[in-house]
KEZA-971006 format. One line per 5 residues: their letters; for each residue x, y, z of C-alpha. Coordinates in nm, 2 decimals, padded with zeros to 4 digits. Each point is the difference from the previous one (the first is absolute). Last residue first. Layout:
BEGIN
a	X/Y/Z ~ ...
***
This chain:
BEGIN
xxxxx	-00.62/04.40/12.92 ~ 00.34/-00.05/-00.16 ~ 00.02/00.10/-00.36 ~ 00.35/00.15/-00.01 ~ 00.15/-00.25/00.25
xxxxx	-00.15/-00.31/-00.16 ~ 00.09/00.13/-00.35 ~ 00.36/00.05/00.11 ~ 00.00/-00.35/00.16 ~ -00.10/-00.17/-00.32
xxxxx	00.25/00.21/-00.21 ~ 00.29/-00.08/00.25 ~ -00.08/-00.37/00.02 ~ -00.02/-00.04/-00.37 ~ 00.33/00.19/-00.06
xxxxx	00.18/-00.19/00.27 ~ -00.12/-00.34/-00.14 ~ 00.09/00.10/-00.36 ~ 00.35/00.13/00.10 ~ 00.07/-00.29/00.23
xxxxx	-00.10/-00.25/-00.27 ~ 00.21/00.19/-00.26 ~ 00.30/-00.03/00.22 ~ -00.05/-00.37/00.08 ~ -00.04/-00.08/-00.38
xxxxx	00.31/00.20/-00.10 ~ 00.03/00.30/-00.21 ~ 00.34/00.14/-00.09 ~ -00.02/00.38/00.02 ~ 00.34/00.16/-00.05
xxxxx	00.18/00.11/00.32 ~ 00.35/00.09/-00.13 ~ 00.36/00.01/00.14 ~ 00.30/00.06/-00.23 ~ 00.33/-00.09/00.17
xxxxx	00.33/00.17/-00.08 ~ 00.15/00.20/-00.28 ~ 00.06/-00.29/-00.24 ~ -00.35/-00.15/00.06 ~ -00.10/-00.28/00.24
xxxxx	-00.37/-00.05/00.01 ~ -00.23/00.00/00.30 ~ -00.37/-00.09/00.00 ~ -00.20/00.08/00.31 ~ -00.35/-00.15/-00.01
xxxxx	-00.31/00.20/-00.09 ~ -00.29/-00.25/00.01 ~ 00.07/-00.09/00.37 ~ 00.00/00.37/00.10 ~ -00.32/00.05/-00.20
xxxxx	-00.17/-00.29/00.19 ~ 00.13/00.14/00.33 ~ -00.15/00.34/-00.08 ~ -00.34/-00.15/-00.10 ~ 00.00/-00.20/00.32
xxxxx	00.07/00.31/00.21 ~ -00.27/00.20/-00.18 ~ -00.25/-00.28/00.06 ~ 00.10/-00.01/00.37 ~ -00.06/00.37/00.02
xxxxx	-00.36/-00.05/-00.12 ~ -00.02/-00.30/00.24 ~ 00.09/00.21/00.30 ~ -00.23/00.28/-00.10 ~ -00.29/-00.24/-00.04
xxxxx	00.07/-00.15/00.35 ~ 00.02/00.34/00.16 ~ -00.32/00.11/-00.18 ~ -00.18/-00.31/00.13 ~ 00.13/00.03/00.35
xxxxx	-00.12/00.36/00.04 ~ 00.29/00.20/00.13 ~ 00.30/-00.04/00.21 ~ 00.31/00.13/-00.17 ~ 00.33/-00.20/00.00
xxxxx	-00.15/-00.31/-00.16 ~ -00.02/00.16/-00.35 ~ 00.35/00.15/00.06 ~ 00.16/-00.34/-00.01 ~ -00.17/-00.09/-00.33
xxxxx	00.08/00.34/-00.13 ~ 00.37/-00.03/00.08 ~ 00.01/-00.33/-00.19 ~ -00.20/00.14/-00.30 ~ 00.21/00.31/-00.02
xxxxx	00.32/-00.20/00.02 ~ -00.10/-00.23/-00.28 ~ -00.14/00.27/-00.22 ~ 00.32/00.21/00.05 ~ 00.22/-00.30/-00.09
xxxxx	-00.21/-00.04/-00.31 ~ 00.07/00.36/-00.10 ~ 00.38/-00.05/-00.01 ~ 00.30/00.12/00.20 ~ -00.15/00.02/00.35
xxxxx	00.32/-00.02/00.20 ~ 00.00/-00.10/00.37 ~ 00.33/00.09/00.17 ~ -00.16/00.27/00.22 ~ -00.28/-00.23/00.11
xxxx	00.19/-00.16/00.29 ~ 00.08/00.35/00.15 ~ 00.32/-00.02/00.20 ~ 00.04/00.01/00.37
***
């Protein structure tokens, strides 16, 4: 039986944000604690996930043929959807971070 995660490559920082956010959302429900803290942790990781997806959308793969082979680059090319995901994710993360830090 092979490990399904062995072929997963995290080549760029936005991939790490997306995976961290997704794993954090799953992990937020793995531990039983106060419902409010659990909800706040879930939404904080959801904000990280959305920010990572927005960055992924805004860094498309661009390949160019050159005499020695293929040149691959990930230059930032902003799109409306990517910027919306980045802003929404950032706002959700900051709001939930304040809720977690200053919880009564």
